[in-house]
C-alpha positions as CSV (number, residue, x, y, z in Angstrom):
1,M,0.0,-0.2,0.0
2,Q,1.2,3.4,-0.9
3,E,2.1,5.8,1.8
4,W,2.3,9.5,1.5
5,I,4.5,11.9,3.6
6,V,4.5,15.7,3.9
7,V,8.0,17.5,3.7
8,D,9.1,21.0,4.3
9,Q,10.9,23.3,1.6
10,F,14.4,21.6,3.0
11,G,13.1,18.0,2.7
12,N,12.5,17.5,6.2
13,M,9.6,15.1,6.9
14,I,6.7,16.7,8.6
15,A,4.2,14.0,8.9
16,Q,3.6,10.7,7.6
17,G,1.1,7.9,7.5
18,F,-1.2,9.2,5.1
19,Y,-2.5,6.6,2.9
20,D,-4.3,8.9,0.4
21,K,-2.8,11.9,-1.3
22,Q,-5.8,14.0,-0.7
23,S,-5.5,13.8,3.0
24,A,-1.8,14.5,3.0
25,E,-2.3,17.6,0.7
26,F,-4.9,18.8,3.0
27,Y,-2.6,18.7,5.9
28,A,0.3,20.3,4.0
29,K,-2.0,23.1,2.7
30,N,-1.7,24.7,6.1
31,I,2.1,24.6,6.2
32,P,3.9,27.4,4.2
33,N,6.3,25.6,1.5
34,A,5.3,22.2,2.4
35,S,4.9,19.4,-0.2
36,V,3.6,15.9,-0.7
37,E,5.7,13.0,-1.7
38,K,5.6,9.1,-1.9
39,K,7.3,7.4,1.0
40,R,10.2,5.3,-0.4
C-alpha cells in the first residue's frame, strides 16, 4: 500500500502515515512551502 509523507522546503519530514494523497495535501496546505511525496 502506498504511503504519503509531508515534507518542508528543506526536505525534512513533517508528517507521515497518510494512505491517500488528498489527506496529505489537506494537511500540507496549512504549512507554508510544504509538499507531498511518496514514501520510499
